[in-house]
mmCIF file of the N, C-alpha and C atoms, coordinates in Angstrom:
data_MODEL
# 
_entry.id   MODEL 
# 
loop_
_atom_site.group_PDB 
_atom_site.id 
_atom_site.type_symbol 
_atom_site.label_atom_id 
_atom_site.label_alt_id 
_atom_site.label_comp_id 
_atom_site.label_asym_id 
_atom_site.label_entity_id 
_atom_site.label_seq_id 
_atom_site.pdbx_PDB_ins_code 
_atom_site.Cartn_x 
_atom_site.Cartn_y 
_atom_site.Cartn_z 
_atom_site.occupancy 
_atom_site.B_iso_or_equiv 
_atom_site.pdbx_formal_charge 
_atom_site.auth_seq_id 
_atom_site.auth_comp_id 
_atom_site.auth_asym_id 
_atom_site.auth_atom_id 
_atom_site.pdbx_PDB_model_num 
ATOM 1   N N  . UNK A 1 1  ? -15.709 -43.633 -10.361 1.00 0.00 ? 1  UNK A N  1 
ATOM 2   C CA . UNK A 1 1  ? -15.123 -43.781 -11.767 1.00 0.00 ? 1  UNK A CA 1 
ATOM 3   C C  . UNK A 1 1  ? -16.497 -44.308 -12.449 1.00 0.00 ? 1  UNK A C  1 
ATOM 4   N N  . UNK A 1 2  ? -16.561 -43.901 -14.057 1.00 0.00 ? 2  UNK A N  1 
ATOM 5   C CA . UNK A 1 2  ? -17.239 -44.960 -14.361 1.00 0.00 ? 2  UNK A CA 1 
ATOM 6   C C  . UNK A 1 2  ? -17.170 -46.025 -15.308 1.00 0.00 ? 2  UNK A C  1 
ATOM 7   N N  . UNK A 1 3  ? -18.514 -46.557 -15.777 1.00 0.00 ? 3  UNK A N  1 
ATOM 8   C CA . UNK A 1 3  ? -18.231 -48.486 -16.155 1.00 0.00 ? 3  UNK A CA 1 
ATOM 9   C C  . UNK A 1 3  ? -17.280 -48.027 -17.245 1.00 0.00 ? 3  UNK A C  1 
ATOM 10  N N  . UNK A 1 4  ? -16.716 -49.378 -16.642 1.00 0.00 ? 4  UNK A N  1 
ATOM 11  C CA . UNK A 1 4  ? -15.152 -49.259 -18.115 1.00 0.00 ? 4  UNK A CA 1 
ATOM 12  C C  . UNK A 1 4  ? -16.166 -50.373 -19.295 1.00 0.00 ? 4  UNK A C  1 
ATOM 13  N N  . UNK A 1 5  ? -15.936 -49.817 -20.485 1.00 0.00 ? 5  UNK A N  1 
ATOM 14  C CA . UNK A 1 5  ? -16.304 -50.580 -21.930 1.00 0.00 ? 5  UNK A CA 1 
ATOM 15  C C  . UNK A 1 5  ? -15.503 -51.168 -22.184 1.00 0.00 ? 5  UNK A C  1 
ATOM 16  N N  . UNK A 1 6  ? -15.212 -51.969 -23.409 1.00 0.00 ? 6  UNK A N  1 
ATOM 17  C CA . UNK A 1 6  ? -14.694 -52.760 -24.324 1.00 0.00 ? 6  UNK A CA 1 
ATOM 18  C C  . UNK A 1 6  ? -14.764 -52.681 -25.612 1.00 0.00 ? 6  UNK A C  1 
ATOM 19  N N  . UNK A 1 7  ? -13.637 -52.215 -26.319 1.00 0.00 ? 7  UNK A N  1 
ATOM 20  C CA . UNK A 1 7  ? -13.912 -51.818 -27.894 1.00 0.00 ? 7  UNK A CA 1 
ATOM 21  C C  . UNK A 1 7  ? -13.103 -53.337 -28.127 1.00 0.00 ? 7  UNK A C  1 
ATOM 22  N N  . UNK A 1 8  ? -14.906 -54.408 -29.039 1.00 0.00 ? 8  UNK A N  1 
ATOM 23  C CA . UNK A 1 8  ? -14.073 -55.599 -29.242 1.00 0.00 ? 8  UNK A CA 1 
ATOM 24  C C  . UNK A 1 8  ? -13.781 -55.689 -30.757 1.00 0.00 ? 8  UNK A C  1 
ATOM 25  N N  . UNK A 1 9  ? -13.115 -54.716 -31.479 1.00 0.00 ? 9  UNK A N  1 
ATOM 26  C CA . UNK A 1 9  ? -12.368 -54.272 -32.599 1.00 0.00 ? 9  UNK A CA 1 
ATOM 27  C C  . UNK A 1 9  ? -10.870 -54.688 -31.480 1.00 0.00 ? 9  UNK A C  1 
ATOM 28  N N  . UNK A 1 10 ? -10.694 -54.207 -30.418 1.00 0.00 ? 10 UNK A N  1 
ATOM 29  C CA . UNK A 1 10 ? -9.079  -54.073 -29.640 1.00 0.00 ? 10 UNK A CA 1 
ATOM 30  C C  . UNK A 1 10 ? -9.189  -56.153 -29.172 1.00 0.00 ? 10 UNK A C  1 
ATOM 31  N N  . UNK A 1 11 ? -9.947  -56.676 -29.539 1.00 0.00 ? 11 UNK A N  1 
ATOM 32  C CA . UNK A 1 11 ? -10.141 -57.791 -28.682 1.00 0.00 ? 11 UNK A CA 1 
ATOM 33  C C  . UNK A 1 11 ? -9.353  -59.184 -29.022 1.00 0.00 ? 11 UNK A C  1 
ATOM 34  N N  . UNK A 1 12 ? -9.115  -58.795 -30.415 1.00 0.00 ? 12 UNK A N  1 
ATOM 35  C CA . UNK A 1 12 ? -8.385  -59.779 -31.560 1.00 0.00 ? 12 UNK A CA 1 
ATOM 36  C C  . UNK A 1 12 ? -6.258  -59.289 -31.394 1.00 0.00 ? 12 UNK A C  1 
ATOM 37  N N  . UNK A 1 13 ? -5.692  -59.794 -30.827 1.00 0.00 ? 13 UNK A N  1 
ATOM 38  C CA . UNK A 1 13 ? -5.064  -59.175 -30.759 1.00 0.00 ? 13 UNK A CA 1 
ATOM 39  C C  . UNK A 1 13 ? -4.242  -58.751 -29.431 1.00 0.00 ? 13 UNK A C  1 
ATOM 40  N N  . UNK A 1 14 ? -5.141  -57.350 -28.936 1.00 0.00 ? 14 UNK A N  1 
ATOM 41  C CA . UNK A 1 14 ? -4.519  -56.863 -27.582 1.00 0.00 ? 14 UNK A CA 1 
ATOM 42  C C  . UNK A 1 14 ? -5.018  -57.932 -25.655 1.00 0.00 ? 14 UNK A C  1 
ATOM 43  N N  . UNK A 1 15 ? -5.716  -58.850 -26.248 1.00 0.00 ? 15 UNK A N  1 
ATOM 44  C CA . UNK A 1 15 ? -6.211  -59.504 -24.685 1.00 0.00 ? 15 UNK A CA 1 
ATOM 45  C C  . UNK A 1 15 ? -4.477  -60.273 -24.115 1.00 0.00 ? 15 UNK A C  1 
ATOM 46  N N  . UNK A 1 16 ? -4.417  -59.973 -23.352 1.00 0.00 ? 16 UNK A N  1 
ATOM 47  C CA . UNK A 1 16 ? -3.522  -60.532 -21.921 1.00 0.00 ? 16 UNK A CA 1 
ATOM 48  C C  . UNK A 1 16 ? -2.560  -59.379 -22.835 1.00 0.00 ? 16 UNK A C  1 
ATOM 49  N N  . UNK A 1 17 ? -2.637  -58.947 -23.467 1.00 0.00 ? 17 UNK A N  1 
ATOM 50  C CA . UNK A 1 17 ? -1.417  -58.407 -23.635 1.00 0.00 ? 17 UNK A CA 1 
ATOM 51  C C  . UNK A 1 17 ? -0.264  -57.603 -22.314 1.00 0.00 ? 17 UNK A C  1 
ATOM 52  N N  . UNK A 1 18 ? -0.820  -56.910 -21.165 1.00 0.00 ? 18 UNK A N  1 
ATOM 53  C CA . UNK A 1 18 ? -0.477  -56.118 -20.200 1.00 0.00 ? 18 UNK A CA 1 
ATOM 54  C C  . UNK A 1 18 ? -0.123  -57.329 -19.212 1.00 0.00 ? 18 UNK A C  1 
ATOM 55  N N  . UNK A 1 19 ? -1.564  -57.639 -18.945 1.00 0.00 ? 19 UNK A N  1 
ATOM 56  C CA . UNK A 1 19 ? -1.409  -58.760 -17.552 1.00 0.00 ? 19 UNK A CA 1 
ATOM 57  C C  . UNK A 1 19 ? -1.673  -57.922 -16.242 1.00 0.00 ? 19 UNK A C  1 
ATOM 58  N N  . UNK A 1 20 ? -2.469  -56.756 -16.987 1.00 0.00 ? 20 UNK A N  1 
ATOM 59  C CA . UNK A 1 20 ? -3.447  -55.489 -15.556 1.00 0.00 ? 20 UNK A CA 1 
ATOM 60  C C  . UNK A 1 20 ? -4.907  -55.656 -15.955 1.00 0.00 ? 20 UNK A C  1 
ATOM 61  N N  . UNK A 1 21 ? -5.664  -56.721 -15.369 1.00 0.00 ? 21 UNK A N  1 
ATOM 62  C CA . UNK A 1 21 ? -6.787  -56.364 -15.593 1.00 0.00 ? 21 UNK A CA 1 
ATOM 63  C C  . UNK A 1 21 ? -7.758  -55.931 -14.627 1.00 0.00 ? 21 UNK A C  1 
ATOM 64  N N  . UNK A 1 22 ? -8.701  -55.171 -15.690 1.00 0.00 ? 22 UNK A N  1 
ATOM 65  C CA . UNK A 1 22 ? -9.802  -54.488 -14.994 1.00 0.00 ? 22 UNK A CA 1 
ATOM 66  C C  . UNK A 1 22 ? -11.498 -55.033 -15.256 1.00 0.00 ? 22 UNK A C  1 
ATOM 67  N N  . UNK A 1 23 ? -11.838 -54.676 -14.277 1.00 0.00 ? 23 UNK A N  1 
ATOM 68  C CA . UNK A 1 23 ? -13.725 -54.659 -14.853 1.00 0.00 ? 23 UNK A CA 1 
ATOM 69  C C  . UNK A 1 23 ? -13.908 -54.176 -15.772 1.00 0.00 ? 23 UNK A C  1 
ATOM 70  N N  . UNK A 1 24 ? -15.074 -55.107 -16.892 1.00 0.00 ? 24 UNK A N  1 
ATOM 71  C CA . UNK A 1 24 ? -14.963 -53.808 -17.463 1.00 0.00 ? 24 UNK A CA 1 
ATOM 72  C C  . UNK A 1 24 ? -16.233 -54.464 -18.312 1.00 0.00 ? 24 UNK A C  1 
ATOM 73  N N  . UNK A 1 25 ? -17.633 -54.155 -18.941 1.00 0.00 ? 25 UNK A N  1 
ATOM 74  C CA . UNK A 1 25 ? -18.974 -54.708 -19.680 1.00 0.00 ? 25 UNK A CA 1 
ATOM 75  C C  . UNK A 1 25 ? -18.136 -54.642 -21.236 1.00 0.00 ? 25 UNK A C  1 
ATOM 76  N N  . UNK A 1 26 ? -18.520 -56.078 -21.733 1.00 0.00 ? 26 UNK A N  1 
ATOM 77  C CA . UNK A 1 26 ? -18.509 -56.602 -22.509 1.00 0.00 ? 26 UNK A CA 1 
ATOM 78  C C  . UNK A 1 26 ? -19.200 -56.417 -24.228 1.00 0.00 ? 26 UNK A C  1 
ATOM 79  N N  . UNK A 1 27 ? -19.097 -56.969 -24.823 1.00 0.00 ? 27 UNK A N  1 
ATOM 80  C CA . UNK A 1 27 ? -19.755 -55.800 -25.908 1.00 0.00 ? 27 UNK A CA 1 
ATOM 81  C C  . UNK A 1 27 ? -21.013 -57.162 -26.077 1.00 0.00 ? 27 UNK A C  1 
ATOM 82  N N  . UNK A 1 28 ? -21.261 -57.508 -24.756 1.00 0.00 ? 28 UNK A N  1 
ATOM 83  C CA . UNK A 1 28 ? -22.611 -58.201 -25.486 1.00 0.00 ? 28 UNK A CA 1 
ATOM 84  C C  . UNK A 1 28 ? -23.664 -57.892 -23.594 1.00 0.00 ? 28 UNK A C  1 
ATOM 85  N N  . UNK A 1 29 ? -22.995 -56.801 -22.859 1.00 0.00 ? 29 UNK A N  1 
ATOM 86  C CA . UNK A 1 29 ? -23.456 -56.209 -21.442 1.00 0.00 ? 29 UNK A CA 1 
ATOM 87  C C  . UNK A 1 29 ? -22.592 -56.879 -20.609 1.00 0.00 ? 29 UNK A C  1 
ATOM 88  N N  . UNK A 1 30 ? -22.154 -58.127 -20.679 1.00 0.00 ? 30 UNK A N  1 
ATOM 89  C CA . UNK A 1 30 ? -21.234 -58.796 -18.909 1.00 0.00 ? 30 UNK A CA 1 
ATOM 90  C C  . UNK A 1 30 ? -20.592 -57.939 -19.004 1.00 0.00 ? 30 UNK A C  1 
ATOM 91  N N  . UNK A 1 31 ? -20.515 -58.296 -17.674 1.00 0.00 ? 31 UNK A N  1 
ATOM 92  C CA . UNK A 1 31 ? -19.252 -57.706 -16.669 1.00 0.00 ? 31 UNK A CA 1 
ATOM 93  C C  . UNK A 1 31 ? -18.516 -59.367 -16.924 1.00 0.00 ? 31 UNK A C  1 
ATOM 94  N N  . UNK A 1 32 ? -17.497 -58.249 -17.006 1.00 0.00 ? 32 UNK A N  1 
ATOM 95  C CA . UNK A 1 32 ? -16.067 -59.561 -16.609 1.00 0.00 ? 32 UNK A CA 1 
ATOM 96  C C  . UNK A 1 32 ? -14.808 -58.486 -16.953 1.00 0.00 ? 32 UNK A C  1 
ATOM 97  N N  . UNK A 1 33 ? -13.599 -59.831 -16.568 1.00 0.00 ? 33 UNK A N  1 
ATOM 98  C CA . UNK A 1 33 ? -12.256 -59.359 -16.818 1.00 0.00 ? 33 UNK A CA 1 
ATOM 99  C C  . UNK A 1 33 ? -11.378 -59.434 -17.739 1.00 0.00 ? 33 UNK A C  1 
ATOM 100 N N  . UNK A 1 34 ? -11.488 -58.171 -18.072 1.00 0.00 ? 34 UNK A N  1 
ATOM 101 C CA . UNK A 1 34 ? -10.607 -58.011 -19.448 1.00 0.00 ? 34 UNK A CA 1 
ATOM 102 C C  . UNK A 1 34 ? -8.974  -57.071 -18.849 1.00 0.00 ? 34 UNK A C  1 
ATOM 103 N N  . UNK A 1 35 ? -8.214  -57.372 -19.901 1.00 0.00 ? 35 UNK A N  1 
ATOM 104 C CA . UNK A 1 35 ? -6.729  -56.849 -19.777 1.00 0.00 ? 35 UNK A CA 1 
ATOM 105 C C  . UNK A 1 35 ? -6.917  -55.423 -20.589 1.00 0.00 ? 35 UNK A C  1 
ATOM 106 N N  . UNK A 1 36 ? -6.342  -54.928 -20.146 1.00 0.00 ? 36 UNK A N  1 
ATOM 107 C CA . UNK A 1 36 ? -6.266  -53.293 -20.187 1.00 0.00 ? 36 UNK A CA 1 
ATOM 108 C C  . UNK A 1 36 ? -6.467  -52.350 -21.048 1.00 0.00 ? 36 UNK A C  1 
ATOM 109 N N  . UNK A 1 37 ? -6.407  -53.657 -21.972 1.00 0.00 ? 37 UNK A N  1 
ATOM 110 C CA . UNK A 1 37 ? -5.828  -53.558 -23.653 1.00 0.00 ? 37 UNK A CA 1 
ATOM 111 C C  . UNK A 1 37 ? -7.223  -53.143 -24.610 1.00 0.00 ? 37 UNK A C  1 
ATOM 112 N N  . UNK A 1 38 ? -7.848  -54.038 -23.981 1.00 0.00 ? 38 UNK A N  1 
ATOM 113 C CA . UNK A 1 38 ? -9.199  -53.845 -25.140 1.00 0.00 ? 38 UNK A CA 1 
ATOM 114 C C  . UNK A 1 38 ? -10.144 -52.857 -24.270 1.00 0.00 ? 38 UNK A C  1 
ATOM 115 N N  . UNK A 1 39 ? -9.373  -52.062 -23.362 1.00 0.00 ? 39 UNK A N  1 
ATOM 116 C CA . UNK A 1 39 ? -10.662 -50.719 -23.003 1.00 0.00 ? 39 UNK A CA 1 
ATOM 117 C C  . UNK A 1 39 ? -10.951 -50.007 -24.206 1.00 0.00 ? 39 UNK A C  1 
ATOM 118 N N  . UNK A 1 40 ? -11.711 -48.990 -24.516 1.00 0.00 ? 40 UNK A N  1 
ATOM 119 C CA . UNK A 1 40 ? -11.787 -48.417 -25.895 1.00 0.00 ? 40 UNK A CA 1 
ATOM 120 C C  . UNK A 1 40 ? -11.147 -47.099 -25.378 1.00 0.00 ? 40 UNK A C  1 
ATOM 121 N N  . UNK A 1 41 ? -11.316 -46.863 -26.035 1.00 0.00 ? 41 UNK A N  1 
ATOM 122 C CA . UNK A 1 41 ? -10.291 -45.596 -25.666 1.00 0.00 ? 41 UNK A CA 1 
ATOM 123 C C  . UNK A 1 41 ? -10.939 -44.413 -24.568 1.00 0.00 ? 41 UNK A C  1 
ATOM 124 N N  . UNK A 1 42 ? -11.946 -44.093 -24.076 1.00 0.00 ? 42 UNK A N  1 
ATOM 125 C CA . UNK A 1 42 ? -12.697 -43.456 -23.247 1.00 0.00 ? 42 UNK A CA 1 
ATOM 126 C C  . UNK A 1 42 ? -12.640 -44.213 -22.180 1.00 0.00 ? 42 UNK A C  1 
ATOM 127 N N  . UNK A 1 43 ? -12.521 -45.298 -21.745 1.00 0.00 ? 43 UNK A N  1 
ATOM 128 C CA . UNK A 1 43 ? -12.401 -46.150 -21.019 1.00 0.00 ? 43 UNK A CA 1 
ATOM 129 C C  . UNK A 1 43 ? -11.473 -46.261 -20.533 1.00 0.00 ? 43 UNK A C  1 
ATOM 130 N N  . UNK A 1 44 ? -10.680 -46.254 -21.414 1.00 0.00 ? 44 UNK A N  1 
ATOM 131 C CA . UNK A 1 44 ? -8.905  -46.607 -20.523 1.00 0.00 ? 44 UNK A CA 1 
ATOM 132 C C  . UNK A 1 44 ? -8.035  -44.663 -20.843 1.00 0.00 ? 44 UNK A C  1 
ATOM 133 N N  . UNK A 1 45 ? -8.760  -43.888 -21.119 1.00 0.00 ? 45 UNK A N  1 
ATOM 134 C CA . UNK A 1 45 ? -9.340  -42.554 -20.450 1.00 0.00 ? 45 UNK A CA 1 
ATOM 135 C C  . UNK A 1 45 ? -9.083  -42.647 -19.314 1.00 0.00 ? 45 UNK A C  1 
ATOM 136 N N  . UNK A 1 46 ? -10.085 -43.178 -18.775 1.00 0.00 ? 46 UNK A N  1 
ATOM 137 C CA . UNK A 1 46 ? -10.888 -42.934 -17.577 1.00 0.00 ? 46 UNK A CA 1 
ATOM 138 C C  . UNK A 1 46 ? -10.363 -43.762 -16.710 1.00 0.00 ? 46 UNK A C  1 
ATOM 139 N N  . UNK A 1 47 ? -9.532  -44.993 -16.903 1.00 0.00 ? 47 UNK A N  1 
ATOM 140 C CA . UNK A 1 47 ? -8.421  -45.690 -16.391 1.00 0.00 ? 47 UNK A CA 1 
ATOM 141 C C  . UNK A 1 47 ? -7.569  -45.000 -15.862 1.00 0.00 ? 47 UNK A C  1 
ATOM 142 N N  . UNK A 1 48 ? -6.558  -44.529 -16.523 1.00 0.00 ? 48 UNK A N  1 
ATOM 143 C CA . UNK A 1 48 ? -5.557  -44.218 -16.654 1.00 0.00 ? 48 UNK A CA 1 
ATOM 144 C C  . UNK A 1 48 ? -5.927  -43.066 -15.682 1.00 0.00 ? 48 UNK A C  1 
ATOM 145 N N  . UNK A 1 49 ? -6.351  -42.051 -15.788 1.00 0.00 ? 49 UNK A N  1 
ATOM 146 C CA . UNK A 1 49 ? -6.493  -40.628 -15.551 1.00 0.00 ? 49 UNK A CA 1 
ATOM 147 C C  . UNK A 1 49 ? -7.118  -41.037 -14.060 1.00 0.00 ? 49 UNK A C  1 
ATOM 148 N N  . UNK A 1 50 ? -7.745  -41.573 -13.654 1.00 0.00 ? 50 UNK A N  1 
ATOM 149 C CA . UNK A 1 50 ? -9.124  -41.621 -13.094 1.00 0.00 ? 50 UNK A CA 1 
ATOM 150 C C  . UNK A 1 50 ? -8.810  -41.958 -11.274 1.00 0.00 ? 50 UNK A C  1 
ATOM 151 N N  . UNK A 1 51 ? -6.979  -42.270 -11.219 1.00 0.00 ? 51 UNK A N  1 
ATOM 152 C CA . UNK A 1 51 ? -6.549  -42.226 -10.028 1.00 0.00 ? 51 UNK A CA 1 
ATOM 153 C C  . UNK A 1 51 ? -5.771  -40.553 -9.468  1.00 0.00 ? 51 UNK A C  1 
ATOM 154 N N  . UNK A 1 52 ? -5.733  -39.787 -10.648 1.00 0.00 ? 52 UNK A N  1 
ATOM 155 C CA . UNK A 1 52 ? -4.570  -38.655 -10.407 1.00 0.00 ? 52 UNK A CA 1 
ATOM 156 C C  . UNK A 1 52 ? -4.437  -38.265 -11.632 1.00 0.00 ? 52 UNK A C  1 
ATOM 157 N N  . UNK A 1 53 ? -4.127  -37.026 -11.584 1.00 0.00 ? 53 UNK A N  1 
ATOM 158 C CA . UNK A 1 53 ? -3.705  -36.169 -13.349 1.00 0.00 ? 53 UNK A CA 1 
ATOM 159 C C  . UNK A 1 53 ? -2.362  -36.877 -13.658 1.00 0.00 ? 53 UNK A C  1 
ATOM 160 N N  . UNK A 1 54 ? -2.679  -36.889 -14.616 1.00 0.00 ? 54 UNK A N  1 
ATOM 161 C CA . UNK A 1 54 ? -1.951  -37.375 -15.575 1.00 0.00 ? 54 UNK A CA 1 
ATOM 162 C C  . UNK A 1 54 ? -2.381  -36.055 -16.582 1.00 0.00 ? 54 UNK A C  1 
ATOM 163 N N  . UNK A 1 55 ? -0.503  -36.208 -17.108 1.00 0.00 ? 55 UNK A N  1 
ATOM 164 C CA . UNK A 1 55 ? -0.173  -34.670 -18.347 1.00 0.00 ? 55 UNK A CA 1 
ATOM 165 C C  . UNK A 1 55 ? -1.284  -35.396 -19.797 1.00 0.00 ? 55 UNK A C  1 
ATOM 166 N N  . UNK A 1 56 ? -1.016  -34.341 -20.325 1.00 0.00 ? 56 UNK A N  1 
ATOM 167 C CA . UNK A 1 56 ? -1.425  -34.339 -21.691 1.00 0.00 ? 56 UNK A CA 1 
ATOM 168 C C  . UNK A 1 56 ? -0.422  -35.152 -22.427 1.00 0.00 ? 56 UNK A C  1 
ATOM 169 N N  . UNK A 1 57 ? 1.146   -34.794 -22.201 1.00 0.00 ? 57 UNK A N  1 
ATOM 170 C CA . UNK A 1 57 ? 2.065   -34.983 -22.968 1.00 0.00 ? 57 UNK A CA 1 
ATOM 171 C C  . UNK A 1 57 ? 1.656   -36.946 -22.462 1.00 0.00 ? 57 UNK A C  1 
ATOM 172 N N  . UNK A 1 58 ? 1.827   -37.188 -21.103 1.00 0.00 ? 58 UNK A N  1 
ATOM 173 C CA . UNK A 1 58 ? 1.769   -39.096 -20.682 1.00 0.00 ? 58 UNK A CA 1 
ATOM 174 C C  . UNK A 1 58 ? 0.565   -39.653 -21.614 1.00 0.00 ? 58 UNK A C  1 
ATOM 175 N N  . UNK A 1 59 ? 0.132   -38.586 -21.340 1.00 0.00 ? 59 UNK A N  1 
ATOM 176 C CA . UNK A 1 59 ? -1.788  -39.488 -21.820 1.00 0.00 ? 59 UNK A CA 1 
ATOM 177 C C  . UNK A 1 59 ? -1.320  -40.207 -23.802 1.00 0.00 ? 59 UNK A C  1 
ATOM 178 N N  . UNK A 1 60 ? -0.738  -38.929 -24.165 1.00 0.00 ? 60 UNK A N  1 
ATOM 179 C CA . UNK A 1 60 ? -0.156  -39.479 -25.479 1.00 0.00 ? 60 UNK A CA 1 
ATOM 180 C C  . UNK A 1 60 ? 0.185   -40.305 -25.775 1.00 0.00 ? 60 UNK A C  1 
ATOM 181 N N  . UNK A 1 61 ? 1.476   -40.959 -24.840 1.00 0.00 ? 61 UNK A N  1 
ATOM 182 C CA . UNK A 1 61 ? 2.510   -41.927 -25.041 1.00 0.00 ? 61 UNK A CA 1 
ATOM 183 C C  . UNK A 1 61 ? 1.607   -42.709 -24.829 1.00 0.00 ? 61 UNK A C  1 
ATOM 184 N N  . UNK A 1 62 ? 0.485   -43.084 -23.576 1.00 0.00 ? 62 UNK A N  1 
ATOM 185 C CA . UNK A 1 62 ? 0.045   -44.290 -23.576 1.00 0.00 ? 62 UNK A CA 1 
ATOM 186 C C  . UNK A 1 62 ? -0.989  -44.494 -24.285 1.00 0.00 ? 62 UNK A C  1 
ATOM 187 N N  . UNK A 1 63 ? -1.579  -43.767 -25.122 1.00 0.00 ? 63 UNK A N  1 
ATOM 188 C CA . UNK A 1 63 ? -1.808  -43.385 -26.811 1.00 0.00 ? 63 UNK A CA 1 
ATOM 189 C C  . UNK A 1 63 ? -1.115  -44.456 -27.833 1.00 0.00 ? 63 UNK A C  1 
ATOM 190 N N  . UNK A 1 64 ? -1.031  -43.922 -28.173 1.00 0.00 ? 64 UNK A N  1 
ATOM 191 C CA . UNK A 1 64 ? 1.268   -44.376 -28.921 1.00 0.00 ? 64 UNK A CA 1 
ATOM 192 C C  . UNK A 1 64 ? 1.410   -45.910 -28.419 1.00 0.00 ? 64 UNK A C  1 
ATOM 193 N N  . UNK A 1 65 ? 1.229   -45.877 -27.409 1.00 0.00 ? 65 UNK A N  1 
ATOM 194 C CA . UNK A 1 65 ? 1.804   -47.479 -26.889 1.00 0.00 ? 65 UNK A CA 1 
ATOM 195 C C  . UNK A 1 65 ? 0.512   -48.274 -27.433 1.00 0.00 ? 65 UNK A C  1 
ATOM 196 N N  . UNK A 1 66 ? -0.604  -48.134 -27.128 1.00 0.00 ? 66 UNK A N  1 
ATOM 197 C CA . UNK A 1 66 ? -1.567  -48.660 -26.963 1.00 0.00 ? 66 UNK A CA 1 
ATOM 198 C C  . UNK A 1 66 ? -2.703  -49.085 -28.159 1.00 0.00 ? 66 UNK A C  1 
ATOM 199 N N  . UNK A 1 67 ? -1.640  -48.133 -29.225 1.00 0.00 ? 67 UNK A N  1 
ATOM 200 C CA . UNK A 1 67 ? -2.448  -48.042 -30.738 1.00 0.00 ? 67 UNK A CA 1 
ATOM 201 C C  . UNK A 1 67 ? -3.597  -46.982 -30.632 1.00 0.00 ? 67 UNK A C  1 
ATOM 202 N N  . UNK A 1 68 ? -3.736  -46.655 -30.363 1.00 0.00 ? 68 UNK A N  1 
ATOM 203 C CA . UNK A 1 68 ? -5.423  -45.636 -30.057 1.00 0.00 ? 68 UNK A CA 1 
ATOM 204 C C  . UNK A 1 68 ? -4.636  -44.596 -31.275 1.00 0.00 ? 68 UNK A C  1 
ATOM 205 N N  . UNK A 1 69 ? -5.539  -43.541 -31.770 1.00 0.00 ? 69 UNK A N  1 
ATOM 206 C CA . UNK A 1 69 ? -5.532  -43.011 -32.672 1.00 0.00 ? 69 UNK A CA 1 
ATOM 207 C C  . UNK A 1 69 ? -4.934  -41.564 -32.091 1.00 0.00 ? 69 UNK A C  1 
ATOM 208 N N  . UNK A 1 70 ? -4.303  -40.452 -32.651 1.00 0.00 ? 70 UNK A N  1 
ATOM 209 C CA . UNK A 1 70 ? -3.966  -38.867 -32.477 1.00 0.00 ? 70 UNK A CA 1 
ATOM 210 C C  . UNK A 1 70 ? -4.921  -38.619 -31.905 1.00 0.00 ? 70 UNK A C  1 
ATOM 211 N N  . UNK A 1 71 ? -5.122  -36.988 -30.225 1.00 0.00 ? 71 UNK A N  1 
ATOM 212 C CA . UNK A 1 71 ? -5.884  -36.881 -30.546 1.00 0.00 ? 71 UNK A CA 1 
ATOM 213 C C  . UNK A 1 71 ? -5.233  -35.699 -30.121 1.00 0.00 ? 71 UNK A C  1 
ATOM 214 N N  . UNK A 1 72 ? -6.013  -34.533 -30.704 1.00 0.00 ? 72 UNK A N  1 
ATOM 215 C CA . UNK A 1 72 ? -5.585  -32.998 -31.258 1.00 0.00 ? 72 UNK A CA 1 
ATOM 216 C C  . UNK A 1 72 ? -4.972  -32.593 -29.609 1.00 0.00 ? 72 UNK A C  1 
ATOM 217 N N  . UNK A 1 73 ? -5.874  -32.920 -28.240 1.00 0.00 ? 73 UNK A N  1 
ATOM 218 C CA . UNK A 1 73 ? -5.617  -32.536 -26.856 1.00 0.00 ? 73 UNK A CA 1 
ATOM 219 C C  . UNK A 1 73 ? -4.606  -33.343 -26.522 1.00 0.00 ? 73 UNK A C  1 
ATOM 220 N N  . UNK A 1 74 ? -4.184  -33.916 -26.552 1.00 0.00 ? 74 UNK A N  1 
ATOM 221 C CA . UNK A 1 74 ? -2.155  -34.761 -25.985 1.00 0.00 ? 74 UNK A CA 1 
ATOM 222 C C  . UNK A 1 74 ? -1.489  -34.586 -27.041 1.00 0.00 ? 74 UNK A C  1 
ATOM 223 N N  . UNK A 1 75 ? -1.628  -34.208 -27.768 1.00 0.00 ? 75 UNK A N  1 
ATOM 224 C CA . UNK A 1 75 ? -0.404  -33.869 -29.190 1.00 0.00 ? 75 UNK A CA 1 
ATOM 225 C C  . UNK A 1 75 ? 0.191   -32.576 -28.690 1.00 0.00 ? 75 UNK A C  1 
ATOM 226 N N  . UNK A 1 76 ? 1.324   -32.809 -28.651 1.00 0.00 ? 76 UNK A N  1 
ATOM 227 C CA . UNK A 1 76 ? 3.071   -31.990 -28.658 1.00 0.00 ? 76 UNK A CA 1 
ATOM 228 C C  . UNK A 1 76 ? 2.941   -31.020 -29.695 1.00 0.00 ? 76 UNK A C  1 
ATOM 229 N N  . UNK A 1 77 ? 2.550   -30.974 -30.944 1.00 0.00 ? 77 UNK A N  1 
ATOM 230 C CA . UNK A 1 77 ? 3.207   -30.352 -31.966 1.00 0.00 ? 77 UNK A CA 1 
ATOM 231 C C  . UNK A 1 77 ? 3.874   -29.569 -31.998 1.00 0.00 ? 77 UNK A C  1 
# 
């Protein structure tokens, strides 16, 4: 699994949202335990898909629930 990174813009309001904590690199370069909801989209995707296959449909649902922008590869138009 790649190093997970946070999105500093998500830290306000999303921290402690899920109670599921992961080790990630913060915006100042330190490793810390953070709520999975503050990960940047790439790291969130890595975390969710890193343990096995997840359908594009399910990943799109996760993105919607966690407020990530829509992505053409996960939309089911």
